[in-house]
C-alpha positions, -999 to +999 in steps of 0.1 A: +242-678-224+252-713-215+248-744-236+224-758-211+203-727-212+201-728-250+191-765-249+164-760-224+151-729-243+149-749-275+131-778-258+105-754-242+098-738-275+092-772-291+070-784-263+049-752-265+044-757-302+033-794-296+010-784-269-007-758-291-011-784-319-027-808-295-057-785-291-066-786-329-086-811-349-068-838-369-076-821-402-058-790-391-025-808-382-008-805-416-011-767-415-006-763-378+027-781-376+051-772-348+074-743-355+111-749-355+129-733-325+150-703-337+187-709-340+207-688-315+238-671-328+272-684-318+284-649-309+260-631-287+278-597-292+301-586-320+316-551-318+340-538-345+355-503-345+381-482-363+398-452-347+421-424-357+440-404-330+468-379-328+495-381-301+516-349-299+543-362-275+549-398-282+583-414-276+605-442-289+634-452-266+667-441-279+653-417-304+662-381-295+678-350-308+695-320-294+679-286-297+700-255-306+699-244-270+715-277-259+684-293-244+673-328-254+641-335-274+630-371-269+594-365-281+578-371-315+543-367-328+524-399-338+494-406-359+476-437-348+452-458-369+435-487-351+410-515-356+395-533-326+372-563-324+353-576-293+329-606-292+310-623-265+300-660-268+285-686-245+317-692-224+337-660-226+350-631-246+376-623-272+393-590-278+417-581-306+433-548-316+458-539-343+473-504-346+496-485-369+517-458-354+532-433-378+559-412-362+575-378-370+611-375-381+624-374-345+617-412-346+633-420-380+630-452-400+659-473-413+687-466-424+689-438-398+700-448-364+690-414-349+675-382-362+697-369-390+723-397-387+726-427-410+739-461-399+773-453-415+774-421-393+770-398-423+744-371-421+710-379-437+673-375-433+649-404-430+611-405-429+594-411-396+591-448-385+560-469-389+551-495-362+525-522-364+513-535-330+487-562-323+472-574-290+448-603-283+431-613-251+406-642-246+387-652-214+367-683-203+342-675-175+341-699-145+303-693-141+297-703-177+322-732-177+308-748-145+271-736-151+269-719-117+266-685-101+291-694-074+316-669-087+292-639-085+291-623-051+286-586-042+304-565-068+323-595-081+306-604-114+328-634-125+362-650-125+377-661-158+408-678-172+426-654-194+452-659-222+466-636-248+496-625-269+512-594-283+534-587-313+549-558-331+572-548-360+588-514-367+609-503-397+637-487-376+673-497-376+666-515-343+640-536-361+621-547-331+599-578-335+583-584-301+564-616-294+549-623-260+523-645-243+502-639-211+482-663-190+464-661-157+430-651-142+407-621-146+384-609-118+355-589-132+337-564-109+306-543-115+307-505-113+276-481-111+259-469-143+265-500-164+302-499-156+329-526-149+364-529-138+385-560-146+417-570-128+439-596-142+470-610-125+490-628-152+522-645-161+541-626-189+568-640-211+584-620-239+600-649-256+614-632-287+624-597-298+651-582-321+678-556-314+701-548-344+723-527-321+734-559-302+739-581-333+774-596-335+795-581-363+781-546-361+801-516-349+774-511-322+777-545-305+809-537-287+823-572-288+823-606-305+813-631-278+778-643-287+756-644-257+780-623-236+788-591-255+766-595-285+737-615-299+745-638-328+715-628-349+702-598-330+673-619-315+667-614-278+647-636-254+637-627-218+627-644-186+591-650-177+578-625-151+546-613-135+521-588-148+488-571-137+464-556-162+434-535-153+407-519-174+375-501-166+345-484-181+316-464-167+289-441-181+285-408-163+249-417-154+247-392-126+245-364-152+211-349-161+193-370-188+199-343-215+237-346-208+241-384-206+264-386-236+296-389-216+316-419-202+350-425-187+373-455-192+410-464-187+435-491-184+469-499-168+494-527-171+524-534-149+550-558-162+578-571-139+616-571-146+623-596-174+661-598-173+687-578-192+671-554-217+697-563-243+696-601-235+732-598-223+733-604-186+769-594-183+759-558-190+731-557-164+753-545-135+740-517-112+739-480-114+733-457-144+753-478-168+731-509-162+710-524-189+689-544-165+651-542-171+628-526-146+591-528-138+572-512-167+539-492-164+519-488-195+488-469-188+459-447-200+445-438-166+415-419-180+397-414-213+367-391-215+344-400-243+315-380-259+289-402-276+284-379-306+260-403-325+237-406-295+237-369-290+227-363-326+206-394-336+194-408-303+198-439-282+195-463-311+229-451-324+247-450-291+286-452-295+284-454-333+306-423-334+327-414-303+349-383-298+374-387-270+404-373-252+428-393-230+460-391-210+487-417-217+516-424-193+542-451-200+572-453-177+602-476-183+589-481-218+595-517-230+611-524-196+640-500-202+652-483-170+645-446-176+673-437-151+699-460-168+702-478-201+731-456-214+728-445-250+690-452-249+673-437-219+703-416-208+733-400-225+761-425-219+788-399-211+768-377-187+738-397-175+714-370-186+680-382-195+671-385-232+634-381-223+626-410-246+619-438-221+589-422-204+559-412-224+535-386-210+510-371-234+474-359-238+460-372-271+426-374-287+407-391-315+375-403-331+361-439-331+335-452-355+316-485-350+305-505-380 
């Protein structure tokens, strides 16, 4: 709802009250005073939810172990606890989510550098790592900003400016501390059955991260030339690059009325090469020993949701309790080349995959609205 619309609505309500009062006698005026126009809320929609999910085959690049038969295990189960917030106001939307990922022991916390191996290369067991990841996206709609419908045509619902940022922290030896920003446009399209699909071409800049393995002075850095063979403080910065983010949602409205408790949704994000994955361009090179970054695909192409609260308590409680199952696919995780990045995505000596830089898993969970 635009500011202009709110102003006009308030004025009409005031005029209607005055007109009604003009039909009364003078003696009635004190008790027939015009009613104050109701205040409209700043946020037209506020939606807060918490989720718990279980991911049986998560990954963390570089975290892998060898099975007794010699095969490589690069997978680890993860418990995921999430909070999400969405709001709609007069000129756009805001979305925020923060998640905690609790890994199994195949993704160990500091001081382990790998499952069963301490940073001093002695044998030792460490608890599974804990990662905190936050994401924020905000849009400003062109139709709302310019008080027009010019940016609605056919299935196109609106065009918006979009900005956002991401950040994470994890208690592994690597000690990642990702910070990035995005900016660009979002094109919002309508789908049948109250659905939508949003497509956002963006500029992506991961301006800060941390990698203890490349920090000067450690046995892992492999040299002592800051910026060439090691990073002075372990902090890494990358080049700005392109990104495309897509998300969609649609009720399965073609089902019979007594089965309309189902919906599908999904998302995908492509992020272009951002320079050397270690922040050390001299190591980029070509071939399987390269540490050059590659295009990253982070996706959940489909999530099937059952609206349990609507099924039990009716339409009034739609999506208060959701049960869902999804497929997650993440290739070149964090921009690491799954066919190279020796010691992380591949075994340095042989080039064999560690199965830790591509995540492919079915997982499920429950979401509660409050």
